[in-house]
C-alpha positions as CSV (number, residue, x, y, z in Angstrom):
1,X,-7.6,-6.2,-5.4
2,X,-6.9,-9.9,-4.8
3,X,-3.9,-11.7,-3.4
4,X,-2.3,-14.6,-5.1
5,X,0.5,-16.8,-3.9
6,X,3.6,-17.4,-6.1
7,X,6.8,-19.2,-5.4
8,X,10.1,-17.4,-5.0
9,X,11.3,-18.0,-8.5
10,X,8.1,-16.5,-10.0
11,X,8.4,-13.5,-7.7
12,X,12.0,-13.0,-8.8
13,X,11.1,-13.1,-12.4
14,X,8.2,-10.7,-12.0
15,X,10.5,-8.3,-10.0
16,X,13.2,-8.5,-12.7
17,X,10.7,-7.5,-15.4
18,X,9.8,-4.2,-13.5
19,X,11.6,-1.5,-15.5
20,X,11.3,0.9,-12.5
21,X,9.8,1.0,-9.0
22,X,6.7,2.7,-10.5
23,X,5.9,-0.5,-12.4
24,X,4.0,-2.9,-10.1
25,X,3.9,-6.7,-10.2
26,X,0.4,-6.3,-11.5
27,X,1.6,-4.2,-14.4
28,X,4.1,-6.9,-15.3
29,X,1.5,-9.6,-15.2
30,X,-0.9,-7.5,-17.3
31,X,1.8,-7.0,-19.9
32,X,2.7,-10.7,-20.0
33,X,-1.0,-11.6,-20.5
34,X,-1.4,-8.8,-23.2
35,X,-4.1,-7.1,-21.2
36,X,-2.9,-3.6,-21.6
37,X,-3.0,-1.0,-18.8
38,X,-5.6,-1.2,-16.1
39,X,-8.5,1.2,-16.6
40,X,-9.3,1.6,-12.9
41,X,-8.1,4.8,-11.3
42,X,-6.7,4.7,-7.8
43,X,-9.5,5.5,-5.4
44,X,-7.4,7.2,-2.8
45,X,-5.7,9.9,-5.0
46,X,-6.2,13.5,-3.9
47,X,-8.9,14.8,-6.1
48,X,-9.9,17.8,-4.0
49,X,-8.4,19.0,-0.7
50,X,-8.2,16.5,2.1
51,X,-10.8,16.6,4.8
52,X,-9.7,17.2,8.4
53,X,-8.1,14.1,9.9
54,X,-7.3,12.5,6.5
55,X,-3.7,11.3,6.2
56,X,-1.9,12.4,3.1
57,X,1.4,10.8,2.1
58,X,3.2,11.6,-1.1
59,X,0.1,12.9,-2.7
60,X,-2.1,10.0,-1.8
61,X,-5.0,10.7,0.5
62,X,-6.1,8.1,3.0
63,X,-9.5,9.1,4.5
64,X,-10.0,8.9,8.2
65,X,-10.9,5.4,9.1
66,X,-8.8,3.7,6.4
67,X,-7.5,0.5,7.9
68,X,-4.0,-0.8,7.4
69,X,-2.5,-4.2,7.9
70,X,0.9,-6.0,7.4
71,X,2.3,-9.4,8.3
72,X,5.9,-9.4,9.4
73,X,7.6,-12.6,10.5
74,X,4.2,-14.3,11.1
75,X,2.9,-11.4,13.2
76,X,-0.1,-9.3,12.0
77,X,0.3,-5.6,12.5
78,X,-2.6,-3.1,12.2
79,X,-2.9,0.7,11.9
80,X,-5.5,3.3,11.0
81,X,-5.5,6.7,9.3
82,X,-6.6,9.2,11.9
83,X,-5.7,12.7,13.0
84,X,-3.6,13.3,9.9
85,X,-1.3,10.4,10.6
86,X,-0.9,6.6,10.3
87,X,-1.5,5.4,13.8
88,X,-0.3,1.9,14.8
89,X,-2.4,-0.2,17.1
90,X,0.0,0.6,19.9
91,X,-0.7,4.4,19.5
92,X,2.5,5.3,17.7
93,X,1.9,8.0,15.0
94,X,3.8,8.3,11.7
95,X,3.8,10.7,8.8
96,X,5.1,8.1,6.3
97,X,4.3,4.4,5.7
98,X,8.0,3.6,5.6
99,X,8.7,5.1,9.0
100,X,5.8,3.0,10.4
101,X,7.2,-0.1,8.7
102,X,10.7,0.5,10.0
103,X,9.3,0.8,13.6
104,X,8.0,-2.8,13.2
105,X,10.9,-4.4,11.3
106,X,13.8,-2.5,12.8
107,X,15.4,-2.1,9.4
108,X,15.0,-0.1,6.2
109,X,11.9,-1.2,4.3
110,X,9.6,0.4,1.6
111,X,6.4,1.1,3.5
112,X,4.5,1.4,0.2
113,X,5.1,-2.3,-0.4
114,X,4.8,-3.3,3.3
115,X,1.3,-2.1,4.1
116,X,-2.1,-3.1,2.6
117,X,-5.1,-0.8,3.2
118,X,-8.9,-1.1,3.2
119,X,-10.6,2.2,2.4
120,X,-13.7,3.2,4.4
121,X,-16.8,1.5,3.0
122,X,-14.8,-1.0,1.0
123,X,-14.3,-4.7,1.7
124,X,-11.1,-5.4,-0.3
125,X,-7.6,-4.9,0.8
126,X,-4.9,-3.5,-1.5
127,X,-1.2,-2.8,-1.4
128,X,-0.8,1.0,-0.9
129,X,1.9,1.0,-3.5
130,X,-0.8,0.6,-6.1
131,X,-2.3,3.9,-5.1
132,X,0.8,5.9,-6.1
133,X,-0.1,6.5,-9.7
């Protein structure tokens, strides 16, 4: 997955066109460009049972060693999937991406839109929201 920069007005228009929270900004852009639905399946979905140490959140499996990152107010934050949890670089452990995000922001935030992940063996980062399909 790639990252693109858009101005605030474009972001607002993309957000308004999302019928539900299940519709991603990528889905909106694909529709506007008449590309149809993406043919790629999310890589982190639970296909078989999780292996020991994997972190599973809302049916999405993040293998041990999955790296996470987020930038909040100009500060980079990192975490890793290990021991069945999302573990921040300071050692705090969380069962949900939102709880981890709230610990950073101090206010309610959708962790599925806050965190990006890089699965083991991959080089690309992607918003974890895109894995909830």
